[in-house]
Phi, psi and omega in degrees: 000157179134174181302131177070006177256182183294138177288149180211142177230134179241127178246140183217143173219159181253134181228131174253124185251131171278169179303131178066013180271148175235139178228135177255128177251129180245126178254138179253139173232123182195198179215155177206163183290331181201175183296323180298316178295321179298316178297324179295319179295317179298317180298322180299313184284333177295337181271358185257165171279103188292331175297320178293321178298316180296319178297322180292325177295316179297318179298320180300311183289327174299318181296320180288311192272347181255019174303316176232128176231140183237154175221109184237174174293349181256099184296325180294324175297316181302313185296311185287329183277325187288329183220313196293315186291322178292321177298313179302317182295313184286311187287311187273312186283314185275319186268298185286318186050043185200149174198184183300332188260349179204111192237029185280329187079004181284158170268136170260134188301307181283337190292295183290337173300314179296318179301321185297335180295332179284350185256003184294338177275306188279326182217069181299329180295324178294317179297317180296313181302317183285328177303316179287325177299316180295321180299331179288352180259022180257133175283159181306325183290343178116338177279175190223168170286129179294320170209158180211153176275141181301142175306136184255177181288345182275005179102357177299138179257010175110076174297146181195189186245130173263132188224181172252020177294136197270334189266340187312304188295331181292329181299331180300311180290322180298313182288324177299316179296319178296315181299315181296317179296318185287324187255339186077008183275075180292335183299337181300332181292342180266356180296129181278129185226134178283159173264173171257157172232144179182168181296135176289156176293135179281163177304128181086353180268126184266336177198166179205130178261126179196168175264115182282176174252150175280125183285153171285345182277127177238164178201157175298155178307321179305316182293323176301314180296317181297319180295322178296316180295318184292336175280353185256010187266357179289137181235163178265195187292341177266006180078019183249157180300149179290141183286327184063210179260033178146146184223034188119312174272093184300333182293343177270052189279355178245008176295319184230029186292341178271001174090011180240339179298150184232153184241121174289315179304314181296331175298312178297315184295316179296321177301313180300320182290315179299318181292328179282327186269336181302318178299332178289326174293319178299318180296337178262010179061032174261071188293328181296316178294316179305311183292321180296319181290319179293322178296317180294321179298320179295318178294321177300315182299318178297315181295320180298319180285321185280328188248351187247341182288129187253002180118316177232344178204175179269141176293163179273331181163200179222137174289171178306325183272005178093356178295130178294146174244128180082040181247156178302336180272356179285138178282333177226149187052059181286323178220133181241132189293324190287337175289339179271310185297321182282342169299323178283309184302321181291338185076007186265338182289143176301129191307315181294321178291321179302317179295317179295320181297317179286334172295322177294323175301315181297321184273330186261331191242338179266113184260093184292332181291328180252358178070044183232149173237100189286150175289314174204170177207151346290164178294159173287142177209301186232003190289155173236137003292164181278120182282340180136199186291352176302331178289348177287340174280141174302148178307133178088004181248135179051225184295343184275066173084011171270188170279121173250104194299325178309310181291324181296327178295329176294328177291325174302311180299320180294315178300317180296319180295330177280354182085013182265074185298324179298315180292320181298313182290321179301316181290319177302316180296322178296324181280338185298120183297334178299321182285347178275356184229038185282336181230167178300319179296320178299316181300315181291331178283314186286314170073355181238180189298142179270000188244002173230155182283141182264145179289318186210155177227134185287147186239000185239139179302146006267018186246024181302127177088001179279132179287144177268237180270150184238183178063288186277080179211137177290355178299328185297311181296318180290323180291325174301313180291324179298320179287310186286311184273318185285303185279308182280345173069031184259116178222139172253129178236097183064241179259026179233146173253126180246127182243119179222068184297146171218089193247166173296142185300333185281350178287123178280335183187164168204167185228150175225135172246129185231124175267112177249100183053242181272353183263165179226132180244122178254114191246128177241125176244120180253149184226066185291336182265004179055055178249172177267323182206176184104131184248114180273331182207141178217141177213149178236119181051041176084355180260129182294137177252159175301135180267164180166199182288339175215162179239128179248127184238128176286123181274140180233140180262077188239006179076005183256167173260128182245145181251127177241133179228127176240141173242119179281149179161184182255000000 
């Protein structure tokens, strides 16, 4: 205990016990606005049956966390996937927005939007609520607050920072499209949401913190998304999106601060978003927008292939002066994982190149001897041009060439999408915190919790393998999806269940139990031919279904238990 050391609280009470007497002591830990409110909460609970209260808490979490349960040959995967990652996402990321390493309580525009995608199955109402909350942080011009403080009781409407970061606004449309696909809730696009008003950034100004005003101008969520996309269509001399003062990796804030730097990763991401959102424009009979977005996506794809391919992998981008970033000729940051993984995830990369790019990730960035999956290599240290404040981190720490788990989960998804089940599972296992603490030596090296996903792991001596910050990281939601959707191939699309497993060849079988409203689906996937993917036979309640690369099952809310059986093979 003490200044700058770990916080500690000690509670003590005195109890006198008679012979054979038993006494139960209950300690409360919570928060309140003031002492009077705290006393009121204590008085309320002292009058209740605390055993009953505790049982109700357990029932609540069982209901949330047992929507989907899996049983695979990998017990560590089962433990982290069945409860812990979803709990971490909901409690820490969505609700608290605070942990030992980041305690502001603020919302990050791209942060909680990404987290919400992991909740569309277990808590779709939470995902919907946050989608609309994020849309309310958009300025009339289409850009957004990079982060904002929650509106307070004093009338504050959420002071925050306006920036030139390039990817934030695109996440609104990307997540909206995902939410609609997963839930079938198209009506959310018609929800009316106000804009913000505030001073635009001046020439040479990279950000500004202020409290905006709520505009009288409102628009449906669809229009908010469309406005965000339309502000994101400007390209540089290579035909790629502008990098701005960050494009997901905030530390690369000087790659494009003069307005000319370009981002390959943002090209893949924007392509994926345009392709996902264009059908929603078509459904609303906004054909001009649909065609403009599809045309831009096609041009992006050409530019990405013609200007970004480096010979064995895709470049990360271009600095303001045109210097390539993430090239074989770069002395630092020669290869960056997210430019490879999103080429696959977007579906836009040429298939043979996509495979070669992910092969390069495996050989250049996944360090099997130390159990690390690096964001990029080599770390920044002395190179020119200056990429930004990322160089302020020591080489091998956090985003600067360490393992950044958020990005590594995208590689899991990419391997699965390529049909490389062995690689997908191997990387997932490497990221699994349970596997980082299997021995006493591992525990002393890793130093952080084995039951929550870590944001980063150090890659340079003498701290190789040491965990960085935990709990408050978007890695948890993405790793949950990488395991459930990528490897196990479990996706719900509206009132349909889609199964596309991509598993390690050595798995003989696995099981999934899914609670769909009042119904229960018990799913068995068998792998007699020791393959990674491909469905040779599928049946629902004993009736054969059409076979193929995926199986689509109509979900029914009938209160019954249904049996699904898949046999993998060719």
